C-alpha positions as CSV (number, residue, x, y, z in Angstrom):
1,M,12.1,11.4,-2.1
2,P,11.5,9.6,-5.4
3,I,8.0,8.4,-5.9
4,Q,8.2,6.9,-9.4
5,G,10.5,7.7,-12.2
6,N,11.5,11.4,-12.1
7,E,8.4,12.5,-10.1
8,N,8.7,13.4,-6.5
9,M,6.1,13.8,-3.8
10,N,5.7,17.6,-4.3
11,S,5.0,17.1,-8.0
12,L,2.0,14.9,-7.5
13,N,-1.2,16.8,-8.0
14,L,-4.0,16.9,-5.6
15,K,-6.2,14.5,-7.7
16,K,-3.5,11.8,-7.6
17,I,-3.0,12.2,-3.8
18,I,-6.8,11.9,-3.3
19,I,-6.9,8.7,-5.4
20,V,-4.2,7.1,-3.3
21,L,-6.0,8.2,-0.1
22,I,-9.3,6.8,-1.3
23,H,-7.7,3.4,-1.8
24,A,-6.2,3.6,1.7
25,F,-9.7,4.6,3.0
26,I,-11.2,1.5,1.4
27,V,-8.7,-0.8,3.1
28,W,-9.4,1.0,6.4
29,A,-13.1,0.7,5.9
30,L,-12.9,-3.0,5.1
31,C,-10.9,-3.6,8.3
32,G,-13.3,-1.5,10.3
33,G,-16.3,-3.4,8.9
34,T,-14.6,-6.7,9.7
35,M,-14.1,-5.5,13.3
36,A,-17.7,-4.2,13.7
37,I,-19.3,-7.3,12.2
38,G,-17.0,-9.7,14.0
39,R,-17.7,-8.1,17.4
40,S,-21.4,-8.5,16.9
41,V,-21.3,-12.2,15.9
42,T,-18.4,-13.7,17.7
43,T,-15.8,-13.3,20.4
44,I,-13.2,-10.4,20.3
45,E,-10.4,-13.0,20.1
46,L,-11.8,-14.6,17.0
47,T,-12.6,-11.2,15.5
48,L,-9.0,-10.0,16.0
49,I,-7.7,-13.2,14.3
50,I,-10.1,-12.8,11.4
51,H,-9.1,-9.1,11.1
52,A,-5.4,-10.0,11.1
53,I,-6.0,-12.5,8.3
54,G,-8.3,-10.2,6.4
55,A,-6.3,-7.0,6.6
56,P,-3.5,-8.1,4.2
57,V,-6.0,-9.7,1.9
58,F,-8.0,-6.4,1.7
59,A,-4.7,-4.5,1.1
60,F,-3.7,-6.9,-1.7
61,I,-7.1,-6.6,-3.5
62,V,-7.3,-2.8,-3.1
63,S,-3.7,-2.2,-4.0
64,T,-3.9,-4.5,-7.0
65,V,-6.8,-2.3,-8.3
66,Y,-4.7,0.8,-7.5
67,Y,-1.6,-0.4,-9.2
68,K,-3.4,-1.6,-12.3
69,K,-5.6,1.5,-12.8
70,F,-3.5,4.3,-11.4
71,N,0.0,3.4,-10.1
72,Y,1.0,7.0,-9.3
73,T,3.3,6.0,-6.5
74,S,6.1,3.5,-6.0
75,S,5.4,0.3,-4.0
76,F,7.1,1.7,-0.9
77,W,5.2,5.1,-1.0
78,T,1.9,3.4,-1.6
79,A,2.4,1.1,1.3
80,F,3.6,4.0,3.5
81,I,0.7,6.2,2.6
82,F,-1.8,3.3,3.2
83,L,-0.2,2.7,6.6
84,L,0.0,6.3,7.6
85,F,-3.6,6.9,6.6
86,I,-4.9,3.9,8.6
87,I,-2.9,4.8,11.7
88,A,-4.2,8.4,11.5
89,M,-7.8,7.2,11.2
90,D,-7.4,4.7,14.0
91,A,-5.7,7.3,16.3
92,G,-7.9,10.2,15.3
93,L,-11.3,8.6,14.9
94,V,-11.6,5.0,16.0
95,A,-9.8,5.2,19.3
96,P,-11.2,8.5,20.6
97,V,-14.7,8.3,19.1
98,F,-15.7,4.7,18.8
99,E,-13.5,2.9,21.4
100,K,-13.3,5.9,23.7
101,S,-9.8,4.7,24.6
102,Y,-6.4,4.2,23.1
103,E,-6.1,0.7,24.5
104,M,-6.3,-0.8,21.0
105,F,-2.8,0.4,20.4
106,K,-1.6,-2.0,23.2
107,S,-2.8,-5.0,21.2
108,I,-0.2,-6.6,19.0
109,L,-2.8,-8.9,17.4
110,G,-5.5,-6.2,17.1
111,T,-3.4,-3.4,15.8
112,W,0.3,-3.9,15.1
113,I,0.1,-7.3,13.2
114,P,-2.6,-6.1,10.9
115,L,-0.8,-2.7,10.3
116,S,2.4,-4.5,9.5
117,L,0.7,-7.0,7.2
118,I,-1.1,-4.2,5.4
119,F,2.2,-2.4,4.7
120,L,3.9,-5.7,3.6
121,S,1.0,-6.8,1.4
122,T,0.7,-3.4,-0.3
123,Y,4.5,-3.2,-0.8
124,I,4.9,-6.7,-2.1
125,T,1.8,-6.4,-4.4
126,G,3.4,-3.3,-5.9
127,L,6.7,-5.0,-6.5
128,I,5.0,-8.0,-8.1
129,M,2.8,-5.8,-10.3
130,K,5.9,-3.9,-11.6
131,K,8.2,-6.9,-12.1
132,G,5.8,-9.9,-12.4
133,L,6.0,-13.1,-10.4
134,P,9.4,-14.6,-10.2
135,K,10.0,-17.6,-12.5
136,V,10.3,-20.7,-10.3
137,L,11.3,-23.3,-12.9
């Protein structure tokens, strides 16, 4: 599985993997903070909408920093790692510990739309960072 250039996933050292995971953690934490604050100040419906809008914005900002400063992985692998990390944290920590239920995974607006948008935002950001914005005129 090519990551970038001639490197493959097995050749990435632990430090590089940790850096990618830290960036994924930041996206996850920003989303979690959005949900926690939103639930305390407004309705769950509005909180889910704000989260669905905020998630790709957070992913764009964090992945832009990652691509500019580190860029150890391709656009696809960065997006995939971000997605996998967030799903693992939601399934392994948020649902069983904070929610005490896996009901959140039944919510398209609350879980699947934000996850899809995080993947797409991270992936597209990586493509743009590598190739630049397309010339329109």
